N, C-alpha and C positions, 0 to 999 in steps of 0.2 A: 468225399468224392465230388466231382464237378457239379452234380445235381443236388448237392447239399444233404444227401442222405448220410446216415451214420451206419457204419458197419461195426458190429460188435464181434470181435474175434474170441473173446474170453481168454482165460489163462490156458496156454497150450499144455500145461502139465495137468490140467483138470480133465482132459479128454484122452481116452485111450482108443487104440484100434486093436480089436481082437477078432481075428477071422474075417476082417472086412467090415465089421460092425463098429460104430462109434459108441463108446461106453463112457459114462461119467464116473470118474474115480470117486467122487463124493457120494454118489448113490450106492456104490458097492461098499465103501467104508461105513456108511450109515448102517447098513444091514449087518455087517460083521461086528461093528461096535456093540451090538446087542447080545453078542455071544458071551455067556458067563465066563469070567476069568480073564477076558481081554481088557487091558488097560487102555491101549491106544492102537490104532491100525492105520496103515497107509497102503494104497495100492497103486500100481503103475503097470504099464505094459513093458515086457522084457523081450528083446529080440533073441530067440532061441536058435535060429539059423537065419541066413540071409532072407530078409523080407518076410519072416514068419514071427509074429508076436503073440505072446500069451499074457494073460493077466496074472500078476504075482502079488500076493498079499504079505506085507511085513507087519508084524505086530509085537507089542510088548505085553508081558504078562508076568505075574509073580512066580508062576511055575509052568512047566511044559503043558501044552494043550494037545489033546488027542486030535490030530489033523484030520482023521477020518470023520470024527464027530463034527469038526468045524466045517468040513466040506459038505457033509450032509445038511448041516444048518444052512449054509450058503445056498445049496440047491433048493431048499424049501422056500427060500425068500427071493431068489433071483432067477432070471431067465438063464438057461444053460450057457449061452454065449457070454454072460456077464460074470459067471462064476470063476474065481481064481483057479488056475491049474497048478500054481506053486504057492506054498505057505512057508514062511520063514520067520522064526522068532528072533528078535534082536534085543540087545540090552537097552537100546534107546533108538528112537527114530531120528533121522537127521533134521535139524532145525537151524534157522539162521539166528543171529544174535538177539533178534526180537521174539524168538520162539515160534516162528512160522515154519510149518512143515516144508521140507525141500525134497519133493518127490523125485526130481531129476537125479539126485544123488543115489537114490535106491537102485537106479539102473546100473550103477557101477559095482554093486555088491555081487560077489561071486555066488552063483547059484549051484 
């Protein structure tokens, strides 16, 4: 900026908007990763209708996970507005050639 201050915008895919609240995807992922049976997890906000976004959690696991149990676990560790509304098991999470998670690609997955 002209006054030599630095503006840090962060990674745009690390922040979500859920019901008007700014939520860190890393915070939600850290909590969900502690659930037994989950190998990896990624969350993003999904537009469910025009201008309405909810948090969706995509995870990998060796076997199906009881989503009610996972949701109860999330509710015990996160504020209600930070809890995912959608859970989806995937064979693998989208990554770039260097193995870095590509959250934006999750928004294209059919829910």
